[in-house]
Backbone of each chain as nested JSON, in Angstrom:
{
  "chains": [
    {"id": "A", "residues": [
      {"number": 1, "name": "MET", "atoms": {"N": [10.983, 52.414, 32.18], "CA": [12.125, 51.475, 32.515], "C": [12.495, 50.314, 33.426]}},
      {"number": 2, "name": "PHE", "atoms": {"N": [12.656, 49.051, 32.955], "CA": [13.061, 47.455, 34.449], "C": [13.983, 47.481, 34.202]}},
      {"number": 3, "name": "LEU", "atoms": {"N": [14.579, 47.239, 35.613], "CA": [15.777, 46.263, 35.797], "C": [15.939, 44.932, 35.596]}},
      {"number": 4, "name": "ALA", "atoms": {"N": [16.276, 44.016, 34.844], "CA": [15.854, 42.378, 35.263], "C": [17.255, 42.365, 35.738]}},
      {"number": 5, "name": "ARG", "atoms": {"N": [16.9, 41.151, 36.942], "CA": [18.515, 40.552, 37.175], "C": [17.99, 38.782, 36.722]}},
      {"number": 6, "name": "VAL", "atoms": {"N": [18.821, 38.308, 35.88], "CA": [18.793, 37.088, 35.824], "C": [20.205, 36.081, 36.051]}},
      {"number": 7, "name": "PHE", "atoms": {"N": [19.846, 35.147, 36.753], "CA": [20.816, 34.362, 37.365], "C": [20.104, 32.533, 36.447]}},
      {"number": 8, "name": "THR", "atoms": {"N": [21.235, 32.362, 36.218], "CA": [21.706, 31.047, 35.553], "C": [22.57, 30.33, 36.58]}},
      {"number": 9, "name": "PHE", "atoms": {"N": [22.338, 28.836, 36.473], "CA": [23.349, 27.882, 37.339], "C": [22.87, 26.58, 36.853]}},
      {"number": 10, "name": "PRO", "atoms": {"N": [23.762, 25.598, 36.982], "CA": [23.804, 24.302, 36.207], "C": [22.653, 23.676, 36.925]}},
      {"number": 11, "name": "ARG", "atoms": {"N": [22.022, 22.968, 35.961], "CA": [20.566, 22.135, 36.697], "C": [20.873, 21.348, 37.62]}},
      {"number": 12, "name": "THR", "atoms": {"N": [20.054, 20.904, 38.39], "CA": [20.512, 19.437, 39.779], "C": [20.691, 18.427, 38.832]}},
      {"number": 13, "name": "GLY", "atoms": {"N": [21.735, 17.994, 39.149], "CA": [21.971, 16.843, 38.487], "C": [23.332, 17.157, 37.717]}},
      {"number": 14, "name": "VAL", "atoms": {"N": [23.6, 17.902, 37.194], "CA": [24.603, 18.033, 36.314], "C": [25.6, 18.979, 37.283]}},
      {"number": 15, "name": "LEU", "atoms": {"N": [26.981, 18.231, 36.687], "CA": [28.102, 18.825, 37.973], "C": [28.722, 20.242, 37.834]}},
      {"number": 16, "name": "ASP", "atoms": {"N": [28.661, 20.665, 38.516], "CA": [29.252, 21.668, 38.657], "C": [30.638, 22.212, 39.18]}},
      {"number": 17, "name": "PRO", "atoms": {"N": [32.058, 21.703, 38.234], "CA": [33.181, 21.775, 38.233], "C": [33.691, 22.869, 39.02]}},
      {"number": 18, "name": "GLN", "atoms": {"N": [33.235, 23.808, 38.241], "CA": [33.95, 25.193, 39.037], "C": [33.893, 25.324, 40.396]}},
      {"number": 19, "name": "GLY", "atoms": {"N": [31.972, 25.242, 40.856], "CA": [31.925, 25.07, 42.332], "C": [32.608, 24.424, 42.912]}},
      {"number": 20, "name": "SER", "atoms": {"N": [32.694, 23.008, 42.221], "CA": [33.35, 21.943, 43.444], "C": [35.216, 22.199, 43.635]}},
      {"number": 21, "name": "ALA", "atoms": {"N": [35.644, 23.222, 42.208], "CA": [36.946, 23.143, 42.451], "C": [37.162, 24.328, 43.756]}},
      {"number": 22, "name": "ILE", "atoms": {"N": [36.54, 25.265, 43.035], "CA": [36.841, 26.598, 44.344], "C": [36.354, 25.789, 45.692]}},
      {"number": 23, "name": "LYS", "atoms": {"N": [35.24, 25.223, 45.895], "CA": [35.002, 24.932, 47.264], "C": [36.835, 24.008, 47.843]}},
      {"number": 24, "name": "ALA", "atoms": {"N": [36.743, 23.086, 47.311], "CA": [38.246, 22.38, 47.888], "C": [39.522, 23.243, 47.748]}},
      {"number": 25, "name": "THR", "atoms": {"N": [39.326, 24.327, 46.838], "CA": [40.191, 25.43, 47.03], "C": [40.71, 26.011, 48.572]}},
      {"number": 26, "name": "VAL", "atoms": {"N": [39.237, 26.635, 48.601], "CA": [39.158, 27.34, 50.008], "C": [39.201, 26.842, 51.051]}},
      {"number": 27, "name": "SER", "atoms": {"N": [38.595, 25.504, 51.008], "CA": [39.122, 24.795, 52.309], "C": [40.12, 24.714, 52.743]}},
      {"number": 28, "name": "ASN", "atoms": {"N": [41.388, 24.223, 51.394], "CA": [42.802, 24.204, 51.453], "C": [43.198, 25.591, 52.188]}},
      {"number": 29, "name": "ILE", "atoms": {"N": [42.716, 26.511, 51.663], "CA": [43.24, 28.05, 52.218], "C": [42.612, 28.146, 53.502]}},
      {"number": 30, "name": "GLY", "atoms": {"N": [41.811, 27.629, 54.536], "CA": [41.821, 27.808, 55.366], "C": [40.147, 28.195, 55.554]}},
      {"number": 31, "name": "PHE", "atoms": {"N": [39.696, 28.156, 54.542], "CA": [37.754, 28.727, 54.674], "C": [36.969, 27.483, 55.6]}},
      {"number": 32, "name": "LYS", "atoms": {"N": [37.201, 27.352, 56.6], "CA": [36.563, 25.882, 57.233], "C": [34.881, 25.983, 57.601]}},
      {"number": 33, "name": "ASP", "atoms": {"N": [34.888, 27.342, 57.486], "CA": [33.396, 27.751, 57.392], "C": [32.476, 27.736, 56.486]}},
      {"number": 34, "name": "ILE", "atoms": {"N": [32.87, 27.477, 54.941], "CA": [32.422, 27.56, 53.832], "C": [31.49, 26.182, 53.406]}},
      {"number": 35, "name": "GLN", "atoms": {"N": [30.554, 26.173, 53.574], "CA": [29.701, 24.513, 53.129], "C": [29.142, 24.2, 51.972]}},
      {"number": 36, "name": "ASP", "atoms": {"N": [29.295, 25.132, 51.071], "CA": [29.023, 24.666, 49.51], "C": [29.189, 26.198, 48.812]}},
      {"number": 37, "name": "ILE", "atoms": {"N": [29.491, 25.859, 47.572], "CA": [29.457, 27.079, 46.953], "C": [28.929, 26.296, 45.676]}},
      {"number": 38, "name": "GLN", "atoms": {"N": [28.087, 27.386, 44.838], "CA": [27.266, 26.716, 43.254], "C": [27.886, 28.257, 42.83]}},
      {"number": 39, "name": "THR", "atoms": {"N": [28.364, 27.821, 41.28], "CA": [28.88, 28.959, 40.431], "C": [27.407, 29.353, 39.771]}},
      {"number": 40, "name": "GLY", "atoms": {"N": [27.715, 30.343, 39.161], "CA": [26.547, 30.511, 38.085], "C": [26.813, 31.832, 36.947]}},
      {"number": 41, "name": "LYS", "atoms": {"N": [25.711, 31.852, 36.239], "CA": [26.374, 33.262, 35.397], "C": [25.009, 34.213, 35.909]}},
      {"number": 42, "name": "TYR", "atoms": {"N": [25.654, 35.516, 35.982], "CA": [25.003, 36.947, 36.278], "C": [24.354, 38.235, 35.175]}},
      {"number": 43, "name": "TYR", "atoms": {"N": [23.4, 38.079, 34.389], "CA": [22.97, 38.888, 33.754], "C": [22.17, 40.462, 34.458]}},
      {"number": 44, "name": "GLU", "atoms": {"N": [22.445, 41.483, 34.213], "CA": [21.342, 42.514, 34.145], "C": [21.248, 43.462, 32.957]}},
      {"number": 45, "name": "VAL", "atoms": {"N": [19.772, 43.148, 32.897], "CA": [19.176, 43.58, 31.517], "C": [18.224, 44.875, 31.982]}},
      {"number": 46, "name": "ARG", "atoms": {"N": [18.187, 45.767, 30.98], "CA": [17.734, 46.836, 31.194], "C": [16.286, 46.866, 29.912]}},
      {"number": 47, "name": "ILE", "atoms": {"N": [14.937, 47.269, 30.023], "CA": [14.046, 46.828, 29.479], "C": [13.21, 48.011, 29.416]}},
      {"number": 48, "name": "ASN", "atoms": {"N": [13.042, 48.332, 27.891], "CA": [12.031, 49.808, 27.89], "C": [10.616, 48.956, 27.808]}},
      {"number": 49, "name": "ALA", "atoms": {"N": [9.707, 48.519, 28.899], "CA": [8.863, 48.039, 28.803], "C": [7.602, 48.757, 29.402]}},
      {"number": 50, "name": "CYS", "atoms": {"N": [6.571, 48.909, 29.034], "CA": [5.276, 50.223, 29.466], "C": [4.757, 49.229, 31.021]}},
      {"number": 51, "name": "ASP", "atoms": {"N": [4.758, 47.893, 30.99], "CA": [4.517, 47.469, 32.274], "C": [5.419, 46.363, 33.214]}},
      {"number": 52, "name": "VAL", "atoms": {"N": [4.929, 45.841, 34.285], "CA": [5.71, 44.552, 34.3], "C": [5.554, 43.483, 33.95]}},
      {"number": 53, "name": "ALA", "atoms": {"N": [4.511, 43.428, 33.641], "CA": [3.743, 41.936, 32.843], "C": [4.706, 41.746, 31.134]}},
      {"number": 54, "name": "LYS", "atoms": {"N": [4.456, 43.31, 30.629], "CA": [5.364, 43.155, 29.665], "C": [6.627, 42.439, 29.668]}},
      {"number": 55, "name": "ALA", "atoms": {"N": [7.425, 43.312, 30.649], "CA": [8.555, 42.987, 30.735], "C": [9.369, 41.474, 31.235]}},
      {"number": 56, "name": "LYS", "atoms": {"N": [8.143, 41.124, 31.769], "CA": [8.413, 39.512, 32.406], "C": [8.403, 38.852, 30.886]}},
      {"number": 57, "name": "GLU", "atoms": {"N": [7.248, 39.218, 30.359], "CA": [6.851, 38.412, 28.943], "C": [8.308, 38.242, 28.27]}},
      {"number": 58, "name": "ILE", "atoms": {"N": [8.976, 39.53, 28.17], "CA": [10.232, 40.042, 27.206], "C": [11.321, 39.041, 27.74]}},
      {"number": 59, "name": "MET", "atoms": {"N": [11.306, 38.976, 28.962], "CA": [12.801, 38.419, 29.594], "C": [12.248, 37.054, 29.689]}},
      {"number": 60, "name": "LYS", "atoms": {"N": [11.407, 36.612, 30.098], "CA": [11.424, 34.99, 29.59], "C": [11.555, 34.396, 28.402]}},
      {"number": 61, "name": "GLU", "atoms": {"N": [11.299, 35.644, 27.624], "CA": [11.23, 34.751, 26.064], "C": [13.103, 34.493, 25.513]}},
      {"number": 62, "name": "LEU", "atoms": {"N": [13.698, 36.232, 26.45], "CA": [15.036, 36.717, 25.999], "C": [15.97, 35.18, 26.72]}},
      {"number": 63, "name": "CYS", "atoms": {"N": [15.202, 35.009, 27.866], "CA": [15.949, 33.975, 28.66], "C": [16.276, 32.471, 27.798]}},
      {"number": 64, "name": "GLU", "atoms": {"N": [14.828, 32.258, 27.505], "CA": [14.596, 30.729, 26.654], "C": [15.245, 30.607, 25.394]}},
      {"number": 65, "name": "LYS", "atoms": {"N": [15.449, 31.8, 25.053], "CA": [15.995, 32.268, 23.289], "C": [17.531, 31.962, 23.3]}},
      {"number": 66, "name": "VAL", "atoms": {"N": [17.954, 32.87, 24.073], "CA": [19.461, 33.462, 24.255], "C": [20.109, 33.178, 25.259]}},
      {"number": 67, "name": "LEU", "atoms": {"N": [19.871, 33.607, 26.638], "CA": [20.843, 33.64, 27.7], "C": [20.67, 32.214, 28.031]}},
      {"number": 68, "name": "VAL", "atoms": {"N": [19.514, 31.819, 28.059], "CA": [19.918, 30.079, 28.87], "C": [19.974, 28.723, 27.932]}},
      {"number": 69, "name": "ASN", "atoms": {"N": [21.036, 27.911, 28.601], "CA": [20.855, 26.532, 27.916], "C": [20.212, 25.798, 28.615]}},
      {"number": 70, "name": "PRO", "atoms": {"N": [18.684, 25.753, 28.201], "CA": [17.721, 24.478, 28.684], "C": [18.606, 23.37, 29.353]}},
      {"number": 71, "name": "VAL", "atoms": {"N": [19.181, 22.756, 28.223], "CA": [19.745, 21.261, 28.541], "C": [20.799, 21.148, 29.973]}},
      {"number": 72, "name": "VAL", "atoms": {"N": [21.308, 22.304, 30.184], "CA": [22.508, 22.158, 31.331], "C": [21.934, 23.137, 32.586]}},
      {"number": 73, "name": "GLU", "atoms": {"N": [20.974, 24.28, 32.293], "CA": [20.918, 25.127, 33.006], "C": [19.561, 25.675, 33.272]}},
      {"number": 74, "name": "ASP", "atoms": {"N": [19.585, 26.24, 34.526], "CA": [17.875, 26.337, 35.224], "C": [18.234, 27.915, 35.1]}},
      {"number": 75, "name": "TYR", "atoms": {"N": [17.398, 29.057, 35.37], "CA": [17.335, 30.163, 35.566], "C": [16.432, 30.543, 36.716]}},
      {"number": 76, "name": "LYS", "atoms": {"N": [16.409, 31.779, 36.825], "CA": [15.44, 32.897, 37.574], "C": [15.678, 34.338, 37.727]}},
      {"number": 77, "name": "PHE", "atoms": {"N": [14.698, 34.845, 37.653], "CA": [15.215, 35.968, 37.386], "C": [14.056, 37.278, 38.054]}},
      {"number": 78, "name": "GLU", "atoms": {"N": [14.639, 38.225, 38.958], "CA": [13.86, 39.405, 39.429], "C": [13.912, 40.744, 38.592]}},
      {"number": 79, "name": "ILE", "atoms": {"N": [12.704, 40.978, 38.732], "CA": [12.339, 42.488, 37.83], "C": [11.912, 43.692, 38.594]}},
      {"number": 80, "name": "MET", "atoms": {"N": [12.554, 44.58, 38.541], "CA": [12.486, 45.835, 39.563], "C": [12.447, 47.141, 38.551]}},
      {"number": 81, "name": "GLU", "atoms": {"N": [10.777, 48.007, 39.053], "CA": [11.452, 49.708, 38.1], "C": [12.792, 50.034, 38.535]}},
      {"number": 82, "name": "VAL", "atoms": {"N": [13.166, 51.057, 37.378], "CA": [14.256, 51.968, 38.327], "C": [13.75, 53.342, 37.402]}}
    ]},
    {"id": "B", "residues": [
      {"number": 1, "name": "MET", "atoms": {"N": [23.421, 29.183, 60.242], "CA": [23.681, 29.388, 58.746], "C": [23.172, 30.262, 57.621]}},
      {"number": 2, "name": "PHE", "atoms": {"N": [24.256, 30.879, 57.2], "CA": [23.668, 31.796, 56.121], "C": [24.243, 31.453, 54.564]}},
      {"number": 3, "name": "LEU", "atoms": {"N": [23.106, 32.199, 53.839], "CA": [23.26, 32.193, 52.254], "C": [24.017, 33.414, 51.923]}},
      {"number": 4, "name": "ALA", "atoms": {"N": [24.665, 33.51, 50.824], "CA": [25.683, 34.603, 50.509], "C": [25.273, 34.6, 48.922]}},
      {"number": 5, "name": "ARG", "atoms": {"N": [25.037, 35.699, 48.627], "CA": [24.528, 35.818, 46.306], "C": [25.714, 36.639, 46.632]}},
      {"number": 6, "name": "VAL", "atoms": {"N": [26.551, 36.428, 45.892], "CA": [27.804, 37.306, 45.25], "C": [27.774, 37.39, 43.73]}},
      {"number": 7, "name": "PHE", "atoms": {"N": [27.442, 38.521, 43.414], "CA": [27.826, 39.166, 42.208], "C": [29.276, 39.764, 41.743]}},
      {"number": 8, "name": "THR", "atoms": {"N": [29.429, 39.414, 40.659], "CA": [31.288, 39.994, 40.075], "C": [30.562, 40.228, 38.941]}},
      {"number": 9, "name": "PHE", "atoms": {"N": [31.458, 41.759, 38.11], "CA": [31.018, 42.398, 36.658], "C": [32.046, 42.83, 36.215]}},
      {"number": 10, "name": "PRO", "atoms": {"N": [32.026, 43.502, 35.231], "CA": [33.455, 44.103, 34.54], "C": [33.523, 45.106, 35.251]}},
      {"number": 11, "name": "ARG", "atoms": {"N": [34.541, 45.562, 35.506], "CA": [34.72, 47.123, 36.831], "C": [34.11, 48.213, 35.379]}},
      {"number": 12, "name": "THR", "atoms": {"N": [33.764, 49.578, 36.348], "CA": [33.296, 50.596, 35.155], "C": [35.203, 51.007, 34.166]}},
      {"number": 13, "name": "GLY", "atoms": {"N": [34.244, 51.005, 32.854], "CA": [35.585, 50.991, 32.1], "C": [36.286, 49.973, 31.138]}},
      {"number": 14, "name": "VAL", "atoms": {"N": [36.063, 48.395, 32.102], "CA": [36.651, 47.479, 31.309], "C": [35.395, 47.211, 30.508]}},
      {"number": 15, "name": "LEU", "atoms": {"N": [36.122, 46.777, 29.462], "CA": [35.096, 46.258, 28.435], "C": [34.094, 44.904, 28.649]}},
      {"number": 16, "name": "ASP", "atoms": {"N": [32.988, 44.55, 28.357], "CA": [32.277, 43.626, 28.361], "C": [32.098, 43.253, 26.877]}},
      {"number": 17, "name": "PRO", "atoms": {"N": [32.629, 42.381, 26.318], "CA": [32.363, 41.555, 25.076], "C": [31.264, 40.709, 25.084]}},
      {"number": 18, "name": "GLN", "atoms": {"N": [31.13, 39.817, 26.144], "CA": [29.89, 38.858, 25.873], "C": [28.716, 39.715, 25.971]}},
      {"number": 19, "name": "GLY", "atoms": {"N": [28.853, 40.756, 26.871], "CA": [27.262, 41.782, 27.077], "C": [27.348, 42.434, 25.73]}},
      {"number": 20, "name": "SER", "atoms": {"N": [28.526, 42.98, 25.178], "CA": [28.02, 43.537, 23.768], "C": [27.646, 42.858, 22.667]}},
      {"number": 21, "name": "ALA", "atoms": {"N": [27.943, 41.551, 22.695], "CA": [27.844, 40.44, 21.811], "C": [26.349, 40.273, 21.965]}},
      {"number": 22, "name": "ILE", "atoms": {"N": [25.945, 40.122, 23.216], "CA": [24.479, 39.417, 23.223], "C": [23.657, 41.108, 23.015]}},
      {"number": 23, "name": "LYS", "atoms": {"N": [24.008, 41.901, 23.778], "CA": [23.211, 42.788, 22.942], "C": [23.047, 43.289, 21.725]}},
      {"number": 24, "name": "ALA", "atoms": {"N": [24.122, 42.972, 20.312], "CA": [23.872, 42.98, 19.217], "C": [22.568, 41.935, 18.302]}},
      {"number": 25, "name": "THR", "atoms": {"N": [23.368, 41.199, 19.469], "CA": [22.439, 39.433, 18.554], "C": [20.912, 39.823, 19.268]}},
      {"number": 26, "name": "VAL", "atoms": {"N": [20.384, 40.056, 19.953], "CA": [19.502, 40.242, 20.573], "C": [18.36, 41.461, 20.113]}},
      {"number": 27, "name": "SER", "atoms": {"N": [19.132, 42.437, 19.441], "CA": [18.305, 42.921, 18.443], "C": [18.296, 42.542, 17.201]}},
      {"number": 28, "name": "ASN", "atoms": {"N": [19.255, 42.197, 16.824], "CA": [19.462, 41.354, 15.39], "C": [18.14, 40.298, 15.362]}},
      {"number": 29, "name": "ILE", "atoms": {"N": [17.6, 40.183, 16.639], "CA": [17.013, 38.545, 16.101], "C": [15.464, 39.47, 16.977]}},
      {"number": 30, "name": "GLY", "atoms": {"N": [15.475, 40.457, 16.859], "CA": [14.031, 41.621, 17.251], "C": [13.682, 41.924, 18.527]}},
      {"number": 31, "name": "PHE", "atoms": {"N": [14.651, 41.502, 19.517], "CA": [14.246, 41.682, 20.839], "C": [14.609, 43.612, 20.686]}},
      {"number": 32, "name": "LYS", "atoms": {"N": [13.544, 44.692, 20.932], "CA": [13.782, 46.044, 20.04], "C": [14.284, 46.654, 21.698]}},
      {"number": 33, "name": "ASP", "atoms": {"N": [13.315, 46.178, 22.638], "CA": [12.787, 46.786, 24.027], "C": [14.258, 46.854, 24.906]}},
      {"number": 34, "name": "ILE", "atoms": {"N": [15.174, 46.158, 24.721], "CA": [16.074, 45.933, 25.32], "C": [17.234, 46.847, 25.036]}},
      {"number": 35, "name": "GLN", "atoms": {"N": [17.71, 47.557, 26.376], "CA": [18.6, 48.951, 26.458], "C": [19.968, 48.405, 26.281]}},
      {"number": 36, "name": "ASP", "atoms": {"N": [19.998, 47.451, 27.64], "CA": [21.244, 46.97, 27.73], "C": [21.58, 45.882, 28.335]}},
      {"number": 37, "name": "ILE", "atoms": {"N": [22.676, 45.032, 28.197], "CA": [22.747, 44.033, 28.796], "C": [24.05, 43.985, 29.892]}},
      {"number": 38, "name": "GLN", "atoms": {"N": [24.256, 43.126, 30.602], "CA": [25.304, 43.425, 31.518], "C": [25.665, 41.844, 32.126]}},
      {"number": 39, "name": "THR", "atoms": {"N": [26.968, 41.305, 31.429], "CA": [26.942, 39.839, 32.268], "C": [27.887, 40.186, 33.218]}},
      {"number": 40, "name": "GLY", "atoms": {"N": [27.978, 39.104, 34.105], "CA": [29.116, 38.56, 34.892], "C": [28.452, 37.287, 35.544]}},
      {"number": 41, "name": "LYS", "atoms": {"N": [29.553, 37.309, 37.087], "CA": [29.297, 35.792, 37.582], "C": [28.636, 35.977, 38.787]}},
      {"number": 42, "name": "TYR", "atoms": {"N": [28.258, 34.866, 39.17], "CA": [26.985, 34.682, 40.344], "C": [27.675, 33.608, 41.116]}},
      {"number": 43, "name": "TYR", "atoms": {"N": [27.651, 33.596, 42.604], "CA": [27.876, 32.361, 42.742], "C": [26.872, 32.899, 44.121]}},
      {"number": 44, "name": "GLU", "atoms": {"N": [26.399, 31.192, 44.872], "CA": [25.76, 30.859, 45.84], "C": [26.833, 30.175, 46.871]}},
      {"number": 45, "name": "VAL", "atoms": {"N": [26.963, 31.026, 48.478], "CA": [27.947, 30.175, 48.924], "C": [26.917, 30.396, 50.489]}},
      {"number": 46, "name": "ARG", "atoms": {"N": [27.178, 29.122, 50.56], "CA": [26.498, 28.522, 51.93], "C": [27.616, 28.795, 53.035]}},
      {"number": 47, "name": "ILE", "atoms": {"N": [27.379, 29.524, 54.522], "CA": [28.351, 29.786, 55.466], "C": [28.05, 29.422, 56.668]}},
      {"number": 48, "name": "ASN", "atoms": {"N": [28.591, 28.817, 57.507], "CA": [28.499, 28.167, 58.573], "C": [28.974, 29.088, 59.58]}},
      {"number": 49, "name": "ALA", "atoms": {"N": [28.054, 30.228, 60.283], "CA": [28.996, 31.374, 61.031], "C": [28.357, 31.652, 62.18]}},
      {"number": 50, "name": "CYS", "atoms": {"N": [28.672, 32.227, 63.549], "CA": [28.321, 32.541, 64.407], "C": [26.654, 33.706, 64.321]}},
      {"number": 51, "name": "ASP", "atoms": {"N": [27.122, 34.834, 63.756], "CA": [26.292, 36.314, 63.049], "C": [26.699, 36.381, 61.94]}},
      {"number": 52, "name": "VAL", "atoms": {"N": [25.53, 37.469, 61.441], "CA": [25.88, 37.721, 60.345], "C": [27.29, 38.969, 60.217]}},
      {"number": 53, "name": "ALA", "atoms": {"N": [27.863, 39.392, 61.069], "CA": [28.807, 39.965, 60.99], "C": [30.108, 39.621, 60.935]}},
      {"number": 54, "name": "LYS", "atoms": {"N": [29.822, 38.188, 61.111], "CA": [31.541, 37.192, 61.144], "C": [30.821, 36.402, 59.828]}},
      {"number": 55, "name": "ALA", "atoms": {"N": [29.773, 36.492, 59.242], "CA": [29.645, 35.75, 58.232], "C": [29.707, 36.614, 57.007]}},
      {"number": 56, "name": "LYS", "atoms": {"N": [29.764, 38.147, 57.584], "CA": [30.211, 39.582, 56.606], "C": [31.904, 39.285, 55.793]}},
      {"number": 57, "name": "GLU", "atoms": {"N": [32.175, 38.995, 57.159], "CA": [34.064, 38.919, 57.528], "C": [34.113, 37.868, 56.49]}},
      {"number": 58, "name": "ILE", "atoms": {"N": [33.471, 36.999, 56.431], "CA": [34.305, 35.663, 56.268], "C": [34.252, 35.983, 54.24]}},
      {"number": 59, "name": "MET", "atoms": {"N": [32.766, 36.459, 53.846], "CA": [32.612, 36.927, 52.601], "C": [33.646, 37.942, 51.831]}},
      {"number": 60, "name": "LYS", "atoms": {"N": [33.561, 39.146, 52.512], "CA": [34.372, 39.973, 52.008], "C": [35.676, 39.213, 51.902]}},
      {"number": 61, "name": "GLU", "atoms": {"N": [36.348, 38.469, 52.427], "CA": [37.926, 37.929, 52.485], "C": [37.636, 36.662, 51.54]}},
      {"number": 62, "name": "LEU", "atoms": {"N": [36.879, 35.935, 51.295], "CA": [36.775, 35.168, 50.758], "C": [36.183, 35.912, 49.011]}},
      {"number": 63, "name": "CYS", "atoms": {"N": [35.656, 36.474, 48.7], "CA": [35.647, 37.579, 47.765], "C": [36.96, 38.053, 46.874]}},
      {"number": 64, "name": "GLU", "atoms": {"N": [37.756, 38.623, 47.725], "CA": [39.107, 39.346, 47.774], "C": [39.965, 38.578, 47.304]}},
      {"number": 65, "name": "LYS", "atoms": {"N": [39.985, 37.095, 48.148], "CA": [40.861, 36.169, 47.828], "C": [40.84, 35.229, 46.749]}},
      {"number": 66, "name": "VAL", "atoms": {"N": [39.813, 34.734, 46.699], "CA": [38.929, 33.906, 45.869], "C": [38.648, 34.388, 44.319]}},
      {"number": 67, "name": "LEU", "atoms": {"N": [37.08, 34.701, 45.023], "CA": [36.382, 34.564, 44.122], "C": [36.528, 36.088, 42.789]}},
      {"number": 68, "name": "VAL", "atoms": {"N": [37.113, 36.913, 43.536], "CA": [36.845, 38.729, 42.417], "C": [38.446, 38.684, 41.674]}},
      {"number": 69, "name": "ASN", "atoms": {"N": [38.591, 38.994, 40.709], "CA": [39.626, 39.639, 40.2], "C": [39.515, 41.232, 40.255]}},
      {"number": 70, "name": "PRO", "atoms": {"N": [40.292, 42.104, 41.118], "CA": [39.694, 43.078, 41.702], "C": [40.673, 44.435, 40.597]}},
      {"number": 71, "name": "VAL", "atoms": {"N": [41.553, 43.603, 39.656], "CA": [41.765, 44.271, 38.407], "C": [40.651, 44.277, 37.271]}},
      {"number": 72, "name": "VAL", "atoms": {"N": [39.768, 43.651, 37.323], "CA": [38.781, 44.018, 35.991], "C": [37.513, 43.62, 36.368]}},
      {"number": 73, "name": "GLU", "atoms": {"N": [37.305, 43.091, 37.76], "CA": [35.847, 43.14, 38.299], "C": [35.826, 43.906, 39.547]}},
      {"number": 74, "name": "ASP", "atoms": {"N": [34.569, 44.094, 40.0], "CA": [33.641, 44.717, 40.965], "C": [33.004, 43.86, 41.146]}},
      {"number": 75, "name": "TYR", "atoms": {"N": [32.403, 43.775, 42.603], "CA": [31.858, 43.067, 43.303], "C": [30.808, 42.852, 44.272]}},
      {"number": 76, "name": "LYS", "atoms": {"N": [29.966, 42.592, 44.589], "CA": [28.737, 43.165, 45.699], "C": [28.202, 41.864, 46.348]}},
      {"number": 77, "name": "PHE", "atoms": {"N": [27.989, 41.831, 47.115], "CA": [27.402, 40.323, 47.772], "C": [26.19, 40.845, 48.593]}},
      {"number": 78, "name": "GLU", "atoms": {"N": [25.134, 39.496, 49.048], "CA": [24.069, 40.144, 49.617], "C": [23.65, 38.721, 50.735]}},
      {"number": 79, "name": "ILE", "atoms": {"N": [23.66, 39.291, 52.175], "CA": [23.542, 37.952, 52.985], "C": [22.416, 37.882, 53.468]}},
      {"number": 80, "name": "MET", "atoms": {"N": [21.84, 36.593, 53.604], "CA": [20.447, 36.037, 54.389], "C": [20.803, 35.198, 55.171]}},
      {"number": 81, "name": "GLU", "atoms": {"N": [19.941, 35.05, 56.365], "CA": [19.957, 33.963, 57.21], "C": [19.147, 32.635, 56.929]}},
      {"number": 82, "name": "VAL", "atoms": {"N": [19.562, 31.639, 56.873], "CA": [18.799, 30.232, 56.14], "C": [18.678, 29.414, 57.294]}}
    ]}
  ]
}
C-alpha cells in the first residue's frame, strides 16, 4: 500500500485571489512577519500497487485525468509506502 | 526566511463529500487500485522570523485565527528554512 500526497496550486501567472485576500487580511490583523501566502488543494490518496513505479504511474494518470485542471493549475505529488 | 506548508482536512467524523465523489468517479473510470481519497486545503506561507520556534508560534496562531475552521477542520504544518 502506498500513500500519495498531491499538491495543486494556481499556475504561475494565474491569479490567486484567495491567497491575496488572506495575505491582506493577516497583514491587517497584525501578522507583519508573513511575506507571502499561496493557496492550493491537497489530496491524500491510498493506492494498492505492486511497486512505487506503478504507484507513480497511477498517480500521474489520476492527477492529469481527474484531480488537476491543467489550464489553471500546476501539481506535484510525493509517494511513500505505508 | 521560513517556508511553512499547511495542510487542512475535514475532522474525523466530518463528511468529506468531495473526497467521496472523487473516489466514486475514479472507480467508475477504471482506477481500481485507488483505496481512498481524502481532500483538503494546502497553503504555502513564507515567514520572516528570527528562528524556527518563532516561526512555529506565528504559524500556530495564523492557523487557529485565520486559515483553519476548528469546528470542521484539523490541520498540520511543516516548517523549513529557505
